[in-house]
N, C-alpha and C positions, 0 to 999 in steps of 0.2 A: 673500402664498400659495404664487406662484417660490419666494420662501425660504425659505418650509417646507418645501417635498416637496424644496428642492437637498439642505438636513440632510437631513433626511430618507432620502435616497439617500445621501447622502458616507459615513455613520454608516455607512448599511448595510453601502459597498462597503468604507468600513477593517476590520467588521465584519470579513469574508471573505477581507478581503489577510491580516487578523493570522496565518490558519490553513493559507496556501500555505508551501509548503515545496516545497524543491531535493531536487532530484534524489539529493544528495547525502544529505540528514539524511534523506530516504524511507530512503536505507542503512542510512539506521543504526539509523532506529526501527525498518524489520521482520530488521535484525543483531541482536536481544537477544533471547536465544535463552529459549526456553519462555513465551513472554510472547501471553500472546490480544490477539486485536485481529482485526477486521474488516476485511480488505482487500479494492480493487474494483483486478480487472485483466481487460485480454481474456488468454482460451486465443490458443495458434496461429491456427489458425482463424477468429478473430479477432469469437467471441464474448463476450458479457457475463463472467464470471464477480464471486462478492461471495460466499463462505464463513471462515468462522469460526475463523482457522488462530491456531500462532504457530511457527516457525523453530523451524529443530531442526538439532543437526549435522550433518557435509555428511556424502555417500556418503562409505557403504563394504562392502569388497568388490570387487569387479573392476566398476568403474565403466570406463568406454570411452572416457570425453570426462571432460574439466579443467570445473565443475556453475563456476566460478568465471569461466572464462577465458569462456565466453558470458553467464555473465549471467545468473544461473540461481543461484536459489533451491527447495532446499526445501522446505517445513511442510506442518506434520500440519491437515486439518483436522479439526477435529471435527464437523463438518457428517451429510460422506459416512464419516469416522472411517477414517480414510488417506489415506497418505503423497499430495501433491499438487506438483510442480515449476513452482512463478510463475516468469512472465519477469518481471527486476527492472523495466524499462523497459517494460513492458506496465503494471505499476504503476499507476491516474490515485489510487489516492483510501487513507486509509488511518483506522478510528478507531483510538484505541485511549485506552483507562481513560476513555469517555466525550467524547472531543475528536476531531472530526472535520479528515485532513488533505489540505488538496489540494495534490497534486505539480502543482509546474510542470511 
């Protein structure tokens, strides 16, 4: 009985770990311009944010700081119909094309 339970738990852990990605893999995934995905992140104030977004080309016009150097990414929020800036290091989960990825 315990052996069967251990097999089930191990199988679920392996399935969970299959969708675990590194920070650099997540960054590549998010930088796939104009591809819709659900991004799970935290705001600068610490509140969690879950939105359907897609990334867009970098800032234009008179920008006061370098977005890439600060680790920021501009996304178009399909829910709120507007642009949002996300902090890449705060992204903890992504749903893309029906698959959920957990960021290590």
